[in-house]
VMD Tcl script that draws the C-alpha trace (Angstrom):
set ca {
  {70.44 30.80 -62.70}
  {68.90 27.35 -63.01}
  {66.29 26.77 -60.32}
  {65.64 30.45 -59.62}
  {62.03 31.65 -59.68}
  {60.66 33.84 -62.47}
  {57.43 35.64 -61.52}
  {56.06 36.50 -64.96}
  {53.09 34.22 -64.21}
  {52.38 35.84 -60.82}
  {53.30 39.49 -61.39}
  {49.76 40.85 -61.11}
  {48.91 38.51 -58.24}
  {51.86 39.94 -56.33}
  {50.47 43.43 -56.92}
  {47.11 42.56 -55.38}
  {48.24 40.11 -52.66}
  {51.36 41.91 -51.41}
  {52.03 45.43 -52.63}
  {48.47 46.74 -52.22}
  {47.77 45.21 -48.80}
  {48.47 46.03 -45.17}
  {51.17 43.34 -45.31}
  {52.92 45.37 -47.98}
  {52.49 48.59 -46.02}
  {54.11 47.02 -42.96}
  {57.05 45.84 -45.05}
  {57.58 49.27 -46.59}
  {57.26 51.02 -43.23}
  {59.95 48.87 -41.60}
  {62.36 49.20 -44.53}
  {61.88 52.95 -44.86}
  {62.26 53.45 -41.10}
  {65.63 51.66 -41.20}
  {66.85 53.44 -44.34}
  {65.81 56.90 -43.15}
  {67.70 56.44 -39.89}
  {70.98 55.33 -41.46}
  {70.79 56.83 -44.97}
  {68.73 60.02 -44.66}
  {70.35 61.31 -47.85}
  {68.25 58.80 -49.79}
  {65.20 60.94 -49.11}
  {66.89 64.22 -49.97}
  {67.79 65.70 -53.33}
  {70.94 64.04 -54.63}
  {72.50 61.71 -57.16}
  {73.20 58.48 -55.35}
  {73.51 55.34 -57.45}
  {71.08 52.57 -56.48}
  {70.74 49.00 -57.71}
  {67.50 47.12 -57.01}
  {68.39 43.46 -57.63}
  {65.39 41.23 -58.18}
  {63.33 44.39 -57.95}
  {59.84 43.09 -58.63}
  {57.65 46.17 -58.74}
  {60.42 48.11 -56.91}
  {58.16 49.74 -54.29}
  {61.14 50.95 -52.21}
  {63.48 52.14 -54.94}
  {61.18 53.68 -57.56}
  {59.98 56.55 -55.30}
  {63.64 57.51 -54.75}
  {63.75 58.68 -58.37}
  {61.80 61.71 -57.19}
  {64.85 62.92 -55.26}
  {67.04 62.70 -58.37}
  {68.92 59.49 -57.58}
  {70.04 57.11 -60.33}
  {68.29 53.75 -60.33}
  {69.14 50.45 -62.00}
  {66.53 47.67 -61.94}
  {67.28 43.98 -62.46}
  {64.70 41.19 -62.52}
  {64.13 37.88 -64.25}
  {60.49 38.82 -64.84}
  {59.70 41.11 -67.76}
  {56.16 41.54 -66.41}
  {57.46 42.75 -63.05}
  {59.81 45.19 -64.77}
  {56.93 46.57 -66.84}
  {54.97 47.29 -63.64}
  {57.99 48.94 -62.04}
  {58.62 51.15 -65.07}
  {54.97 52.18 -65.20}
  {55.18 53.22 -61.53}
  {58.42 55.12 -62.20}
  {56.65 57.45 -64.60}
  {54.61 58.83 -61.68}
  {57.69 59.86 -59.70}
  {60.17 61.31 -62.16}
  {60.85 61.95 -65.86}
  {64.15 60.14 -65.22}
  {63.68 56.56 -66.31}
  {65.56 53.79 -64.51}
  {68.01 51.61 -66.38}
  {66.59 48.11 -66.42}
  {67.78 44.60 -67.22}
  {65.78 41.41 -67.72}
  {68.33 39.13 -66.08}
  {69.44 37.38 -62.90}
  {71.67 39.44 -60.62}
  {74.55 36.95 -60.88}
  {74.54 37.01 -64.68}
  {74.08 40.80 -64.60}
  {77.12 41.21 -62.36}
  {79.28 38.95 -64.50}
  {78.17 39.95 -67.96}
  {76.02 43.07 -68.12}
  {77.57 45.75 -65.92}
  {80.86 47.53 -66.63}
  {80.34 50.69 -64.58}
  {81.18 51.66 -61.02}
  {79.74 49.88 -57.98}
  {76.68 51.39 -56.32}
  {76.12 53.53 -53.24}
  {73.20 51.29 -52.27}
  {72.15 47.83 -53.38}
  {68.68 46.54 -52.51}
  {67.86 42.84 -52.70}
  {64.44 42.30 -51.21}
  {62.62 38.95 -51.03}
  {65.00 37.26 -53.46}
  {67.31 35.11 -51.31}
  {64.51 32.64 -50.53}
  {63.85 31.97 -54.22}
  {67.38 31.24 -55.48}
  {69.10 27.87 -55.44}
  {72.61 29.25 -54.80}
  {72.31 31.93 -52.08}
  {76.02 32.30 -51.34}
  {76.74 32.96 -55.02}
  {74.04 35.63 -55.03}
  {75.39 37.32 -51.89}
  {78.95 37.31 -53.24}
  {77.74 39.00 -56.42}
  {75.82 41.61 -54.43}
  {78.82 42.39 -52.26}
  {80.91 43.10 -55.34}
  {78.29 45.56 -56.56}
  {78.51 47.69 -53.40}
  {81.24 50.33 -53.31}
  {83.55 50.35 -50.25}
  {81.66 52.13 -47.48}
  {78.43 51.60 -49.40}
  {75.24 49.92 -48.25}
  {73.41 46.65 -48.86}
  {69.77 46.15 -47.85}
  {68.56 42.54 -47.79}
  {65.17 41.08 -46.97}
  {64.62 37.34 -46.77}
  {61.81 34.96 -45.79}
  {62.41 33.59 -42.32}
  {62.10 29.83 -41.93}
  {61.50 30.20 -38.17}
  {58.45 32.36 -38.83}
  {57.15 29.70 -41.20}
  {57.71 26.96 -38.62}
  {55.98 29.04 -35.96}
  {52.93 29.62 -38.13}
  {52.63 25.88 -38.78}
  {53.04 25.14 -35.08}
  {50.15 27.47 -34.29}
  {48.03 25.67 -36.86}
  {49.12 22.23 -35.56}
  {50.60 21.28 -38.93}
  {53.03 18.99 -37.11}
  {53.44 16.49 -39.94}
  {54.61 19.22 -42.30}
  {57.24 20.26 -39.76}
  {58.40 16.72 -39.01}
  {58.82 15.96 -42.70}
  {60.43 19.33 -43.43}
  {57.90 20.08 -46.17}
  {57.75 23.82 -45.66}
  {58.35 24.96 -49.22}
  {55.60 26.37 -51.40}
  {54.23 24.73 -54.53}
  {54.88 25.73 -58.12}
  {52.41 28.64 -58.15}
  {52.55 29.39 -54.44}
  {53.76 32.66 -52.92}
  {55.43 30.63 -50.14}
  {59.13 30.59 -51.07}
  {61.06 27.58 -52.29}
  {64.04 28.11 -49.96}
  {63.03 29.82 -46.69}
  {66.21 30.89 -44.87}
  {67.60 30.55 -41.36}
  {68.65 33.86 -39.74}
  {71.92 32.57 -38.26}
  {72.90 30.91 -41.52}
  {72.37 34.11 -43.51}
  {74.30 36.14 -40.94}
  {77.17 33.67 -41.21}
  {77.28 33.98 -44.99}
  {77.35 37.77 -44.75}
  {80.09 37.82 -42.11}
  {82.37 35.90 -44.48}
  {81.89 38.66 -47.06}
  {83.05 41.48 -44.73}
  {79.60 43.02 -44.55}
  {78.82 44.65 -41.21}
  {75.24 44.52 -39.88}
  {74.08 48.04 -38.98}
  {70.36 47.35 -38.51}
  {68.33 44.17 -38.10}
  {64.53 44.26 -38.10}
  {61.72 41.74 -38.28}
  {58.89 42.37 -40.73}
  {55.38 41.31 -39.71}
  {56.40 40.08 -36.28}
  {52.79 39.38 -35.26}
  {50.39 40.42 -38.03}
  {50.44 37.10 -39.88}
  {49.84 35.13 -36.68}
  {46.53 36.83 -35.84}
  {43.96 34.06 -36.24}
  {40.87 36.22 -36.77}
  {41.22 37.80 -40.21}
  {38.95 40.70 -39.25}
  {41.37 41.63 -36.46}
  {44.23 41.93 -38.95}
  {42.66 45.06 -40.45}
  {40.49 46.30 -37.58}
  {42.86 49.10 -36.51}
  {45.52 49.32 -39.27}
  {47.28 52.45 -38.00}
  {47.64 51.07 -34.49}
  {48.70 47.68 -35.82}
  {51.37 49.30 -37.98}
  {52.65 51.32 -35.03}
  {52.93 48.15 -32.93}
  {54.75 46.33 -35.73}
  {57.31 49.13 -35.84}
  {57.61 49.21 -32.05}
  {58.40 45.49 -31.72}
  {60.27 44.97 -35.03}
  {63.72 45.39 -33.48}
  {63.02 43.83 -30.08}
  {63.90 40.20 -29.37}
  {62.28 37.69 -29.37}
  {59.61 39.30 -31.56}
  {62.11 40.34 -34.23}
  {63.21 36.75 -34.80}
  {59.59 35.67 -35.40}
  {59.08 38.17 -38.22}
  {57.94 36.47 -41.41}
  {60.67 38.43 -43.17}
  {63.97 39.76 -41.88}
  {65.55 43.03 -42.95}
  {69.31 43.43 -42.69}
  {70.98 46.73 -43.49}
  {74.68 46.20 -44.01}
  {77.72 48.27 -44.78}
  {80.64 47.08 -46.87}
  {83.85 47.26 -44.85}
}
mol new
graphics top color blue
foreach p $ca { graphics top sphere $p radius 0.5 }
foreach p [lrange $ca 0 end-1] q [lrange $ca 1 end] { graphics top cylinder $p $q radius 0.2 }
display resetview
């Protein structure tokens, strides 16, 4: 889609700045906690069908290959897909099916099979110019009674961080988006707006968690990694409790198709 972000130029930077950091560990811990509670069969031997839309390095979905599930990867970035496929070799001889494409084009042109048991779309919504079109495509890819897991960058968390740093001019002028090579998203999303879009698609919210509800707001960088296990435990403890959940830099919604 025109205006959507391709991360070929930042694929390896993502690996070092996100996936291999405590920030990435917190994100994985929250997602896996939610999935294990509501879809324990994902972590058991089986043959569920899973689509990871805008997969990046696919840190959530690739390990599920080890249980025998069938995985389809879609991403605009060839470099990201290469990293995901390299990781997949460590978990299973089964190779995922992969497409270098946007999820909307994939849904309309590239897929003729059955809908999926689970669709993951993590940290994509904040990079696309037409979010409602993306969500409508994702809903069609979920079988009735199936599951959709969405993560998006929370505009309220971004505003809060700038308030703490007294970046008042940026807030007044609404200049919260990242630059061309920035990891700050182009279209940070409002929680209520996203929930409204999903309600119109007959997707029922089963779990709602905040990701990094306080980690990113710790001013002293040394304190962010001083006691990682305790910090992670606290992130999990407060991730589903208001008002902390709504301040999470990312939001995780686990939904079921009605």
